[in-house]
Each structure stands twice: as structure tokens, then as C-alpha cells.
C-alpha positions as CSV (number, residue, x, y, z in Angstrom):
1,X,-26.4,110.1,-98.8
2,X,-23.9,109.0,-101.4
3,X,-21.9,105.8,-100.7
4,X,-18.3,105.9,-101.9
5,X,-17.6,103.8,-105.0
6,X,-14.8,101.3,-105.2
7,X,-13.7,98.8,-107.8
8,X,-12.5,95.3,-107.1
9,X,-9.2,94.4,-108.7
10,X,-9.4,91.9,-111.6
11,X,-8.0,88.5,-110.6
12,X,-7.3,85.7,-113.1
13,X,-8.9,82.5,-111.7
14,X,-7.8,79.3,-113.4
15,X,-10.4,77.0,-114.6
16,X,-11.3,74.0,-112.4
17,X,-9.5,70.7,-113.3
18,X,-11.5,68.2,-115.2
19,X,-11.7,64.5,-114.3
20,X,-12.6,61.7,-116.6
21,X,-14.1,58.5,-115.2
22,X,-13.1,55.4,-117.2
23,X,-16.0,53.5,-118.7
24,X,-16.7,49.9,-117.9
25,X,-15.7,48.8,-121.4
26,X,-12.1,50.0,-120.8
27,X,-11.6,48.3,-117.4
28,X,-9.7,45.1,-117.2
29,X,-11.4,41.7,-117.0
30,X,-12.9,40.5,-113.8
31,X,-10.7,38.9,-111.2
32,X,-11.8,35.4,-112.1
33,X,-8.2,34.3,-112.9
34,X,-7.0,34.9,-109.3
35,X,-7.8,31.4,-108.0
36,X,-6.6,29.0,-110.6
37,X,-6.0,26.2,-108.1
38,X,-8.9,24.1,-106.7
39,X,-10.0,24.8,-103.2
40,X,-8.8,21.4,-101.9
41,X,-5.2,22.2,-103.0
42,X,-5.2,25.5,-101.2
43,X,-6.7,23.8,-98.1
44,X,-4.1,21.1,-98.1
45,X,-1.3,23.7,-98.4
46,X,-2.7,25.7,-95.5
47,X,-3.0,22.6,-93.4
48,X,0.6,21.7,-94.1
49,X,1.8,25.2,-93.2
50,X,-0.2,25.0,-90.0
51,X,1.5,21.7,-89.1
52,X,4.9,23.2,-89.8
53,X,4.0,26.2,-87.6
54,X,2.9,24.0,-84.7
55,X,6.1,22.0,-84.9
56,X,8.3,25.1,-85.0
57,X,6.3,26.6,-82.1
58,X,6.8,23.4,-80.0
59,X,10.5,23.5,-80.7
60,X,10.7,27.1,-79.7
61,X,8.8,26.4,-76.4
62,X,11.2,23.6,-75.6
63,X,14.1,25.9,-76.2
64,X,12.5,28.6,-74.0
65,X,12.1,26.0,-71.2
66,X,15.8,25.0,-71.5
67,X,16.8,28.7,-71.5
68,X,14.7,29.3,-68.4
69,X,16.3,26.4,-66.6
70,X,19.8,27.6,-67.5
71,X,18.9,31.1,-66.3
72,X,17.6,29.7,-63.0
73,X,20.9,27.7,-62.6
74,X,22.9,30.9,-63.3
75,X,20.8,32.9,-60.7
76,X,21.4,30.2,-58.1
77,X,25.1,30.3,-58.8
78,X,25.1,34.0,-58.5
79,X,23.4,33.8,-55.1
80,X,26.0,31.3,-53.9
81,X,28.8,33.6,-55.2
82,X,27.3,36.6,-53.4
83,X,27.0,34.6,-50.2
84,X,30.6,33.3,-50.4
85,X,31.9,36.8,-51.3
86,X,30.1,38.3,-48.3
87,X,31.7,35.7,-46.0
88,X,35.1,36.4,-47.6
89,X,34.8,40.1,-47.3
90,X,33.6,40.0,-43.7
91,X,37.1,39.8,-42.4
92,X,38.7,42.2,-45.0
93,X,39.3,45.9,-44.5
94,X,36.1,47.8,-45.1
95,X,33.9,44.8,-44.4
96,X,31.1,43.7,-46.7
97,X,30.3,47.2,-47.9
98,X,33.8,48.3,-49.2
99,X,35.7,45.0,-49.2
100,X,39.2,46.2,-50.0
101,X,41.1,43.4,-51.5
102,X,44.3,42.9,-53.5
103,X,44.7,42.4,-57.2
104,X,44.4,38.8,-58.4
105,X,42.0,37.7,-55.7
106,X,39.5,36.5,-58.3
107,X,36.3,38.2,-57.3
């Protein structure tokens, strides 16, 4: 039994890339220059920033309370308006559902 012969085509394969790892002697100096200020100075700055944050947060909370109170007042006024509108529309053509009214009535 003879097996048929076949030849693989020639393919140009590029050489794998080469990587070079820098040696320790060429690396920059250690990060010892990062913290030039003493720890106490950095702690004091962080404490001052924290106090500023707390003050701003308290002001924001007070403004939010005032805004909530104003919204509650507006909602109460809206309820009163809807009640008054319903009473006014009760006697108009179409009743409370359609409430046909003339121009310039104001609601």
C-alpha cells in the first residue's frame, strides 16, 4: 500500500519580537522624595479640609430643609387650588371633568 505524497507550501514566518527588561541600575531613584512635608503638616491640612467639609455639609442640609419646607408649602397651595377649582367648575358646563370656561378666567 503506497500513501500519496504531498508537499506543504513554504510559509515565511516572522521571527518573534524581542523584549528587553531594564536593569535596576537604569531605573529612577526610589520614591523617597514623594513626601517632603512632615506627617503633622499633612494631618493638620486633612483636619482643616474635614472641618470645611462638615461646615459645607451642614449648610447644604439646612438648604435642603428649607427647600423641603418650600415644596411642602407649594403642595399645600396646589391642593387648595385644586379644591377651589373643583368647586368653581362644579357649576360650569361639563362639570368637574370637562369644566368648560371662557378665556381670561384665570385658572
